[in-house]
C-alpha positions as CSV (number, residue, x, y, z in Angstrom):
1,M,20.2,44.5,45.2
2,G,21.4,44.2,41.7
3,R,23.0,40.9,42.1
4,G,21.2,39.2,39.2
5,P,18.2,36.9,38.9
6,R,17.4,34.8,41.8
7,K,17.7,31.1,41.3
8,D,14.8,29.0,42.4
9,I,16.3,25.8,43.9
10,R,13.2,24.4,45.5
11,N,11.4,23.2,42.3
12,K,14.6,22.1,40.5
13,P,15.0,18.3,40.1
14,P,18.4,17.0,41.3
15,S,21.0,16.7,38.6
16,K,23.4,13.7,38.2
17,N,26.2,15.6,40.0
18,D,24.0,16.4,42.9
19,I,23.1,12.7,43.3
20,L,26.8,11.6,43.0
21,M,27.9,14.1,45.6
22,E,25.2,13.4,48.1
23,P,26.8,12.1,51.3
24,K,23.8,10.0,52.4
25,M,24.3,7.7,49.4
26,P,26.4,4.6,50.2
27,R,29.6,4.0,48.3
28,L,28.5,0.9,46.5
29,A,25.3,2.6,45.3
30,R,27.4,5.5,44.1
31,E,29.7,3.3,42.1
32,L,26.8,1.4,40.5
33,F,25.2,4.7,39.6
34,R,28.5,5.9,38.0
35,T,28.9,2.8,35.9
36,E,25.3,3.1,34.8
37,L,26.0,6.7,33.7
38,E,29.1,5.6,31.7
39,L,27.3,3.0,29.6
40,P,26.4,4.4,26.1
41,N,22.8,4.8,25.5
42,T,22.5,3.0,22.1
43,T,18.7,3.0,21.8
44,N,18.3,6.7,21.6
45,K,21.2,7.4,19.1
46,K,20.5,7.1,15.5
47,K,23.3,6.5,13.1
48,P,23.4,9.0,10.2
49,R,22.7,7.4,6.9
50,K,25.3,7.8,4.2
51,K,23.9,9.3,1.1
52,E,24.8,7.2,-1.9
53,K,25.8,9.2,-4.9
54,K,24.2,7.6,-8.0
55,K,26.0,8.7,-11.1
56,D,26.3,7.2,-14.5
57,H,29.9,7.1,-15.8
58,V,29.8,8.0,-19.4
59,R,33.0,8.0,-21.5
60,F,33.7,10.7,-24.0
61,G,32.0,10.1,-27.3
62,E,29.7,7.4,-26.0
63,V,26.3,7.5,-27.7
64,V,23.0,6.7,-25.9
65,K,20.1,5.6,-28.2
66,E,17.4,4.9,-25.6
67,P,16.8,5.4,-21.9
68,P,17.7,2.4,-19.6
69,S,15.0,-0.3,-19.3
70,L,13.5,-1.0,-16.0
71,T,13.8,-4.6,-14.8
72,A,12.4,-4.3,-11.3
73,K,8.6,-4.4,-10.8
74,P,6.9,-2.0,-8.4
75,R,6.2,-3.5,-4.9
76,K,2.4,-3.5,-5.1
77,A,2.1,-4.3,-8.7
78,S,-0.6,-6.8,-9.5
79,N,0.3,-10.0,-11.4
80,L,-2.4,-9.2,-14.0
81,T,-1.0,-7.0,-16.7
82,N,-3.6,-7.3,-19.5
83,K,-7.1,-6.0,-19.6
84,G,-9.8,-8.6,-19.2
85,T,-7.6,-11.1,-17.3
86,K,-9.1,-10.2,-13.9
87,Q,-11.7,-12.7,-12.6
88,L,-14.9,-11.0,-11.8
89,L,-17.3,-12.1,-9.1
90,L,-20.0,-13.1,-11.5
91,H,-17.7,-14.3,-14.2
92,S,-18.8,-18.0,-13.9
93,Q,-22.5,-17.1,-14.0
94,I,-22.1,-14.8,-17.0
95,A,-20.0,-17.4,-18.8
96,Q,-22.7,-20.0,-18.4
97,E,-25.4,-17.6,-19.7
98,D,-23.2,-16.8,-22.7
99,K,-23.0,-20.4,-23.6
100,T,-26.8,-20.7,-23.7
101,G,-27.5,-17.3,-25.4
102,S,-26.2,-16.3,-28.8
103,H,-24.1,-13.2,-29.3
104,A,-23.5,-13.3,-33.1
105,D,-23.6,-9.6,-33.6
106,V,-20.9,-8.8,-30.9
107,K,-17.4,-8.2,-32.1
108,T,-14.6,-9.8,-30.1
109,V,-11.0,-8.9,-29.5
110,K,-8.4,-11.6,-28.8
111,T,-5.7,-10.8,-26.3
112,K,-3.2,-13.6,-25.3
113,G,-5.7,-16.4,-25.5
114,L,-8.6,-14.5,-24.0
115,T,-11.6,-13.4,-26.0
116,V,-13.0,-10.1,-24.7
117,P,-16.2,-8.6,-26.3
118,K,-15.5,-5.2,-27.9
119,T,-18.0,-2.6,-26.6
120,K,-19.1,0.7,-28.0
121,K,-19.7,4.0,-26.2
122,R,-23.3,4.5,-25.2
123,K,-23.7,7.5,-27.4
124,H,-22.6,5.6,-30.5
125,M,-25.0,2.7,-29.9
126,S,-28.3,2.3,-31.7
127,S,-31.5,2.3,-29.6
128,L,-31.7,-1.5,-29.9
129,E,-28.1,-2.0,-28.7
130,R,-28.7,0.4,-25.8
131,E,-31.8,-1.6,-24.8
132,K,-29.8,-4.9,-24.9
133,A,-26.9,-3.3,-22.9
134,D,-29.4,-2.0,-20.3
135,K,-31.0,-5.5,-20.0
136,A,-27.6,-7.1,-19.6
137,R,-26.6,-4.6,-17.0
138,E,-29.8,-5.1,-15.0
139,H,-29.4,-8.8,-15.2
140,A,-25.9,-8.6,-13.9
141,I,-27.0,-6.4,-11.0
142,M,-29.8,-8.8,-10.1
143,A,-27.4,-11.7,-10.2
144,Y,-25.0,-9.9,-7.9
145,R,-27.7,-9.0,-5.5
146,T,-28.9,-12.6,-5.2
147,M,-25.3,-13.8,-4.7
148,R,-24.9,-11.2,-1.9
149,K,-28.2,-12.4,-0.2
150,K,-27.0,-16.0,-0.3
151,Q,-23.7,-15.0,1.3
152,L,-25.4,-13.0,4.0
153,Q,-27.7,-15.9,4.8
154,Q,-24.8,-18.3,5.0
155,N,-23.0,-16.0,7.3
156,N,-26.0,-15.5,9.5
157,K,-26.5,-19.3,9.7
158,S,-22.9,-19.9,10.7
159,M,-23.0,-17.3,13.5
């Protein structure tokens, strides 16, 4: 009675050796099966990557005055590097209004050919400046909303 655990053969799937030794299988089928087993399975195997050791070779007495400069750009870096160079949605409309209106009291900062108005923080503005800034903000919001309505109407007409 103490012969060990009993093996359940009924639910066990046939192994490769069982299939090869099966007498019912014709010789040609057995040979084809053997050749199929001998082929290396290249799709499942992953080649181990070799770790590259990155090391700076520095001679004795060599002096370094600054870290190395990076020449490669990040993959998803935008082409625009300076502030104020990005084209806004309402840029053309605001530019047209600026030509008609006068902004003599606004200081400007020049960066690589672009003139960008210098703004103050809201808490440092006078009440008159806050009022002007609020009006300009509301005007920009309204212009954006009308532009979006036009786009939606054009999209609805095309559909």
